[in-house]
N, C-alpha and C positions, 0 to 999 in steps of 0.2 A: 225536833229534827236538827241535825248538824249540817251547817253549810261550810263549804271550803272555797278558797280562791287561790289560784296559783299565778304568780307574776313576779315582776322585778321587786327587789328589796325595797321596803317601805319604811321610812324612819318614823313616821307619825303613827297615830292610832286609827286612821281611817283609810280604806281603799276608796279612792275617788275616781270619777270617770275621766277619760282622756282629755276632754275639753278643758278640764281644770289642771291636769298634770302635764299635758303635752306628750304623754307616752301612750302610743297605740301601735300594737304590732300589726294589726290587720290593715290599717290604713283606710278602713271603711268608715267614712264620715257619718253614715246612717246610724252608727252605734257609738259615736263619740260622747254621748250623754248618759251612757249606762255602764254599770259594772256587771261582769259576768260572775256568777257563783254556781256551785254544783253541790249536790248531795253525795257525790261519788268522790271519795278522797283520792283515789288513784288517778282520776281524770285531772283533778287540780294539780296533783303531784307531777304528772306528765307535763302539764303546761309549765309549771315552775321549772322543771329540769330543762325543758326546751328553750327557755329564755335565760337560763343561768340565774334564776330567781329563787324565791322562797315559797313555802306553803303556809297558808293562813287559815285558821279556823275563825270564821266571821259570823257576825250577827247582821244580816242585811236589813236595810231600811225598807219599810213598806211603801208601795206595793212591791211584791216579788211576783214577777210574771214569767211564764215559760219562754225559753229562748226559741224563737221560731226557726232558727238555723240548725238546731240539733236533730239529726236524723239517725245517728247510730245508737244513741241512748235516749229515746223519747222520755220526757218527764224527769231527766236527771240534771238538766242545765236551765238556769234561770237568769233573769236580768233584774237589776234594782238600781236605785239612784246612787247609792253608796253602801259601804258595809263597815261596821266597827270591828276592829281586829281584837279577837279574844285571846288568841295564842298564835305564836310564830314558830315555824319549824324550818330549819335549814335542811334540804335534802341530804341524806346520808351518802357517803362515798359509794356504798353498796348500791343504793337506789340509782345513783347517777350511772355507775358502771353497767348496771343491768338494763337500764332504759334508754340511755343516750344513743347507743348505736342504732337501735330501731327507730327512734324519733328522728335521728339524722337521715337515715335511709328513706324515711317517709317525707323528708323535706321540712320537718318542723323546726329545724335550726339552721 
């Protein structure tokens, strides 16, 4: 199974939780000890574009548990303690141009 993470540009090899990085868009302290990953590439890409970040193919650390807050795509989003970055992708200009207006309209940026 392939896992994806979308978020701010990361210089290192690991996606780490907000309590270690100080970066959290939601401001929800209930989730500051987890990293969110998904099996849906476009979902992670949307998140990356909404924050001006990058898309990462990752290998999450175990355990990987379902995200209880995902209602639109049940079984597509998960939480883990951290994730090793396998590959990095900068969203293309085309992807940004196609998705950003809708994401902005939805309040994602």
